[in-house]
C-alpha positions, 0 to 999 in steps of 0.5 A, spaced: 236 224 124 238 225 131 243 219 130 246 222 124 247 228 127 250 225 133 255 221 128 257 227 125 259 230 132 263 224 134 267 223 128 274 225 129 276 231 124 281 228 118 288 228 120 293 233 116 300 234 115 303 241 113 309 240 108 314 246 107 318 244 100 325 246 098 322 252 094 318 255 101 311 253 099 307 250 104 302 245 103 297 242 107 295 234 106 289 232 109 287 225 110 281 221 110 275 224 113 272 218 117 274 211 119 269 207 115 265 205 121 270 205 126 270 212 130 274 209 136 280 208 131 281 214 127 286 215 121 292 218 123 299 221 120 304 215 120 309 218 116 311 224 112 317 223 107 320 229 103 324 227 097 331 227 096 330 233 091 325 237 096 320 237 090 315 232 093 313 229 099 309 222 101 304 222 107 302 215 109 295 215 113 293 209 117 287 207 121 287 200 125 281 197 128 282 190 132 286 185 128 286 190 121 290 195 118 289 200 112 293 205 110 293 210 104 299 214 101 298 221 099 303 224 094 304 232 094 308 237 090 308 244 090 303 247 085 300 241 083 293 237 086 295 232 091 294 225 089 292 219 093 296 213 090 293 207 088 295 200 091 298 204 097 296 200 103 303 199 105 307 198 112 313 201 109 316 207 105 322 209 102 324 214 097 329 212 091 336 216 092 334 220 085 327 222 088 324 220 082 321 214 085 317 212 092 317 205 094 313 202 099 312 195 101 305 191 104 306 185 107 309 181 101 309 185 095 313 191 093 310 197 090 314 203 086 310 209 084 313 215 079 311 222 081 305 222 076 302 216 081 304 211 076 305 204 080 309 198 078 308 192 083 313 186 084 312 180 089 319 177 092 321 170 090 318 165 095 323 160 099 324 154 095 319 148 097 323 142 100 320 135 101 314 135 106 313 142 105 306 144 102 305 152 104 310 158 105 308 165 108 313 170 107 313 177 110 317 183 108 321 186 114 325 191 111 327 196 105 333 199 104 337 202 098 344 199 096 348 202 090 342 204 086 338 198 087 333 196 092 334 191 097 327 187 100 328 183 106 323 178 108 322 172 113 319 166 111 315 160 114 314 153 111 309 149 113 307 141 112 300 138 110 298 138 117 299 146 118 305 145 122 311 149 121 317 145 119 322 151 119 323 158 118 328 162 113 330 169 111 330 171 104 333 178 101 331 180 094 335 185 090 331 189 085 333 194 079 330 201 080 326 204 077 323 197 073 323 193 079 326 187 075 329 182 080 336 181 080 338 177 085 335 173 091 338 170 097 335 165 102 338 162 109 336 158 115 333 163 120 336 163 127 337 168 133 343 171 130 340 172 123 334 176 122 335 177 114 339 174 108 345 178 105 343 183 099 347 180 094 350 184 088 350 182 081 356 179 079 359 182 073 362 178 067 369 180 065 
């Protein structure tokens, strides 16, 4: 009993973010109450993003014990219950230009949520496997919007059978919104002056 009381005393309070919407309504978004057995590594507010329309906001909470990171995103709207989004352990967040879609990226997957919490998931195309390469690892490095589409940049490492890195490439995939349909993929060799590939636009036929 004493141990339980001590644990209750030492657990950090849950993090919270206060959001003021365009309507003037204030909403407090409260994060997880504990850190799953890691009281020295409390949950923290990492991002608070209000949608371009001002009628929704996303709050990303994370905790980081050694060698690990876990996050979850809460979606708040005036007059409605706050939603904890599914599959929301992401490292990056971005609203679509129309404010109808929230976009997140984990290590190597992209997620798109609507304002009801529904989610779509996409995985950027892997780099082309060349002779002597048996495995590739890709890490998403940036998200941005371009002419109504989503661009996702990744850095790739290619390995041989012995686990030795053969080379590095950079790959950028363009997606249509809100479907997350892949439109174009561009890959280039990585170099000191090239940290991401170009986000190629779709060529229109005459």
